[in-house]
Structures are given as C-alpha cells and as structure tokens.
C-alpha positions in Angstrom: 40.0 54.7 -25.7 38.8 54.8 -29.3 41.2 57.8 -29.9 44.1 55.9 -28.3 43.4 52.9 -30.6 43.3 55.1 -33.7 46.6 56.6 -32.7 48.1 53.2 -32.3 46.9 52.2 -35.7 48.3 55.3 -37.3 51.7 54.8 -35.8 51.8 51.1 -36.8 50.8 52.0 -40.3 53.7 54.3 -41.0 56.6 52.7 -39.1 58.1 49.3 -38.6 57.2 47.5 -35.3 58.5 49.7 -32.5 56.5 49.0 -29.3 58.6 51.4 -27.2 57.9 54.3 -29.6 54.3 53.4 -29.9 53.9 53.3 -26.1 55.5 56.6 -25.5 53.3 58.4 -28.1 50.2 56.9 -26.5 51.4 57.9 -23.0 52.0 61.4 -24.2 48.5 61.8 -25.7 46.9 60.2 -22.6 48.6 62.6 -20.3 47.6 65.5 -22.6 44.0 64.5 -22.5 44.0 63.9 -18.7 45.6 67.3 -18.1 43.1 69.2 -20.2 40.0 67.6 -18.6 39.0 64.9 -21.1 38.1 62.8 -18.1 35.6 65.3 -16.7 31.9 64.5 -16.1 29.2 64.7 -18.7 27.5 67.5 -16.9 30.8 69.4 -16.8 31.2 69.0 -20.6 27.6 70.3 -21.1 28.3 73.4 -19.0 31.4 74.3 -21.0 31.0 72.8 -24.6 33.1 75.5 -26.3 36.1 75.0 -24.0 35.7 71.2 -24.3 35.8 71.5 -28.0 39.0 73.5 -27.8 40.6 70.9 -25.5 39.6 68.1 -27.9 41.0 70.1 -30.8 44.3 70.6 -28.9 44.5 66.9 -28.2 44.0 66.1 -31.9 46.7 68.6 -32.8 49.1 67.0 -30.3 48.3 63.6 -32.0 49.1 65.0 -35.4 52.4 66.4 -34.2 53.4 63.1 -32.8 52.4 61.3 -36.0 54.3 63.8 -38.2 57.4 63.5 -36.1 57.3 59.7 -36.4 56.8 60.0 -40.2 59.7 62.5 -40.5 61.9 60.3 -38.4 61.4 57.1 -40.4 61.3 58.7 -43.9 64.4 60.8 -43.1 66.2 57.7 -41.8 65.3 55.7 -44.8 66.4 58.4 -47.2 69.7 58.7 -45.3 70.2 55.0 -45.4 69.5 54.8 -49.1 71.9 57.7 -49.8 74.7 56.0 -47.8 74.1 52.7 -49.7 74.1 54.5 -53.0 77.4 56.3 -52.3 79.2 53.5 -50.5 82.1 52.0 -52.5 81.1 48.8 -54.2 83.0 45.7 -52.9 85.5 44.0 -55.1 84.3 40.5 -56.0 84.3 37.8 -58.6 82.1 38.4 -61.7 79.7 35.4 -61.5 78.8 35.9 -65.2 82.4 35.3 -66.2 82.6 32.2 -63.9 79.4 30.8 -65.6 81.1 31.3 -69.0 84.2 29.4 -67.8 82.0 26.7 -66.4 80.3 26.2 -69.7 83.6 25.1 -71.2 83.7 21.3 -71.7 86.2 19.4 -69.6 88.8 17.9 -71.9 90.9 15.9 -69.4 92.2 12.5 -70.7 90.1 9.4 -69.8 92.2 6.4 -68.9 91.7 2.7 -68.5 92.8 1.2 -65.2 95.9 -0.2 -66.8 96.9 3.0 -68.7 100.0 4.8 -67.4 99.3 8.2 -65.8 100.4 11.1 -67.9 102.5 13.7 -66.2 102.8 17.4 -67.2 105.9 18.6 -65.2 106.1 22.3 -64.7 108.3 24.4 -67.0 108.7 26.9 -64.1 111.8 26.5 -62.1 110.1 27.3 -58.8 106.9 25.3 -59.0 106.2 21.6 -59.1 103.2 21.6 -61.4 101.8 23.8 -64.1 103.1 25.8 -67.0 101.4 29.1 -66.0 99.7 31.3 -65.4 98.6 28.9 -62.7 100.8 26.5 -60.8 100.4 24.0 -57.9 102.5 22.1 -55.3 101.4 19.1 -53.3 101.1 19.1 -49.5 100.4 16.9 -46.5 97.5 14.5 -46.5 94.8 14.0 -43.9 92.5 10.9 -44.0 88.9 10.3 -42.9 86.5 7.4 -43.4 85.4 9.2 -46.6 88.8 9.5 -48.2 91.9 11.7 -48.3 92.5 15.4 -48.2 95.5 17.2 -49.4 96.6 20.7 -48.4 97.8 22.0 -51.8 99.4 25.3 -52.6 98.0 27.1 -55.7 99.8 30.0 -57.3 98.8 32.7 -59.9 101.1 34.9 -61.9 101.3 38.4 -60.5 99.8 40.0 -63.6 96.8 37.7 -63.8 93.4 39.1 -63.0 89.8 37.9 -63.2 88.3 34.6 -62.0 90.1 31.2 -62.4 88.0 28.1 -62.4 89.7 24.8 -61.5 88.0 21.4 -61.8 89.7 18.0 -61.1 89.1 14.3 -61.7 90.7 11.0 -61.0 91.7 10.1 -64.6 91.2 6.4 -64.3 88.0 6.2 -62.2 86.5 9.6 -63.1 86.0 10.3 -59.4 85.6 14.0 -58.5 88.4 15.8 -56.8 86.5 18.0 -54.3 87.3 21.2 -52.6 86.4 22.6 -49.1 86.8 26.0 -47.6 86.4 29.6 -48.6 87.3 29.2 -52.3 85.3 26.1 -52.9 82.5 26.7 -55.5 79.9 24.9 -57.6 77.3 22.5 -56.3 77.6 20.7 -52.9 78.4 17.1 -53.7 78.8 15.8 -50.2 80.0 16.5 -46.7 82.5 15.2 -44.2 84.0 15.8 -40.8 87.6 17.0 -40.7 89.2 17.4 -37.3 85.7 17.6 -35.6 84.4 20.2 -38.0 81.7 19.4 -40.6 82.5 20.7 -44.1 80.7 20.9 -47.4 82.4 19.3 -50.4 82.2 21.2 -53.6 83.1 20.2 -57.2 85.0 23.4 -58.2 87.6 25.8 -57.0 87.3 29.5 -58.0 90.2 31.9 -57.4 90.0 35.7 -57.7 93.4 36.1 -59.4 93.6 39.8 -58.9 93.0 39.6 -55.2 94.9 36.6 -53.7 95.0 36.2 -49.9 98.8 36.2 -50.0 101.6 37.3 -52.3 105.1 35.9 -52.5 108.3 37.8 -51.9 111.6 37.8 -53.8 112.4 36.3 -56.2 108.7 35.8 -57.0 107.5 39.2 -56.0 103.7 39.6 -56.6 102.9 35.9 -57.3 99.6 35.1 -55.7 99.5 32.2 -53.2 96.4 30.2 -52.3 96.4 27.5 -49.5 93.7 25.1 -50.6 92.3 21.9 -49.1 91.1 19.4 -51.7 90.2 15.7 -51.5 89.1 12.5 -53.2 87.2 9.5 -52.0 88.8 6.3 -50.9 89.8 3.9 -53.6 91.0 6.5 -56.1 93.8 5.5 -58.6 96.2 8.2 -57.5 96.3 9.6 -61.1 94.9 13.2 -61.0 94.0 15.7 -63.7 93.0 19.4 -63.3 91.5 21.7 -65.9 92.2 25.4 -65.2 90.2 28.0 -67.1 90.5 31.8 -67.1 89.0 34.5 -69.4 92.2 34.5 -71.5 93.7 31.1 -71.1 93.2 27.3 -70.7 95.6 25.0 -68.9 95.7 21.4 -67.8 97.8 19.7 -65.1 98.0 15.9 -64.9 100.2 13.5 -63.0 100.5 10.7 -60.4 100.1 11.5 -56.7 103.2 10.8 -54.8 
C-alpha cells in the first residue's frame, strides 16, 4: 500500500490531473506485484529471501518504466505543442499601441450653445453622404428603446487605407456621448441596454481595422471597405452630431444635423 501511494505521488508530481492514467498505472503495478508473489506469507518470504528481493526489484523496475513513459508522454506533448505555437502564423489584428496613440489625441469637435446652428460638413465625395475621406458615413434606420435611439450607420474606408481608425462622437450641443455597440465597439463600457431582447454593452469608441474590412464594395467603388455599425445616443439629445476620426496618417471631422 505504501508503494502504491508513492507511485501515485510520483505520477501526480510530473503530470497534470489525470485520474484515468493514474489509475491504470496503479492497476498495472498492483497486478505485477500480485503475479510475482508480493502477497505471500511472511514465512514464505523467509524461506526464499533472494527470490523475493528479485521480485521486489522487478516491481520497482516496472514502476520506473511507467513513470518514465508518463514523463516522456507529457514532456513530448508539451514540446510539440510549444513548437506548433511557435510556428503557427500570427493572426492579423489591430495594433493596440497605435490605437492608444490615436486615443491620446485631444477631441477638437465644436462646442455649441443650445441656440447655436448645427454646422454641417457635406461630403465632397459623389457617392457618400458624409465625410471628405479617407473615411465616409451614411445614415440608416433608427431603433428606439427606453434609454434612447440607435442608428444603423454605414461607415466606409478608402481601399488604400490601412491601420486602425479611431472614431469618437458627441452631441455638439449637450456633449452627450454617441455610443457604439457590437464587434467594433471599443473603449470603456459606459452603459448597457437591451436591444430586441439582447443585452448589449455600450462603448465610447469605434475602432476599424481599415486594411481588413468585413465587406468591400464593387464597381464603381471597387475595394472600398464597408462597415455596418450600430451606434446610439440617449434620449433628449439635440440631434446635432459630431465625429472625430483619427488614423495614423490623417485626421477628419464630420458634423451635421440628424435627419
């Protein structure tokens, strides 16, 4: 029983928890000991001390073989796993350090009084409603909750644009945050809501990986990235919006009244 306990401790010390493997090793050793007479009487062991010693040595050798096999199995498996991870292709993703640099830029959107007219920056692009490039936007349908209003907006990026794009928005008269929900929402969580029976986190920023848009447009805008985004603002906003759009090589603002 002491030998079985020591075997169990040895296996547990070199491998992660594996009750099935531990049990099989102990069953093997127990059967080996039983077969070779470890359960014989004291008098029998006295009559044949030399053979008993050989049997005990053989049992220990069997234990060592089992332990070595376990060690080889787990060490070999870990080496193979580390090798695969080292040689696996690195996933393409957004460089968070660059996003942090963009986030450090001050927001320079206009601050309006309630009576001020809402400034509008119409797009100079013939195909898009808002934006001068390399980022554009078009409004979409609205969805309302007790918290406020959500708009399904289409964002576009020029086909040659790469790197992260950081978008932050405000109500220019009340300074309310324009929040974003969904996969591309970023920044701190500033609230939550239920949209069509699904609870969502509201975040203060939108980050687009311009080099890898989920969709690209066809002719005549071949290669332009297309991003369907849901964004919202709380009830009581002034319907005068402003967005600051920052990329590693550009800065852009979009302002205007909500239709």
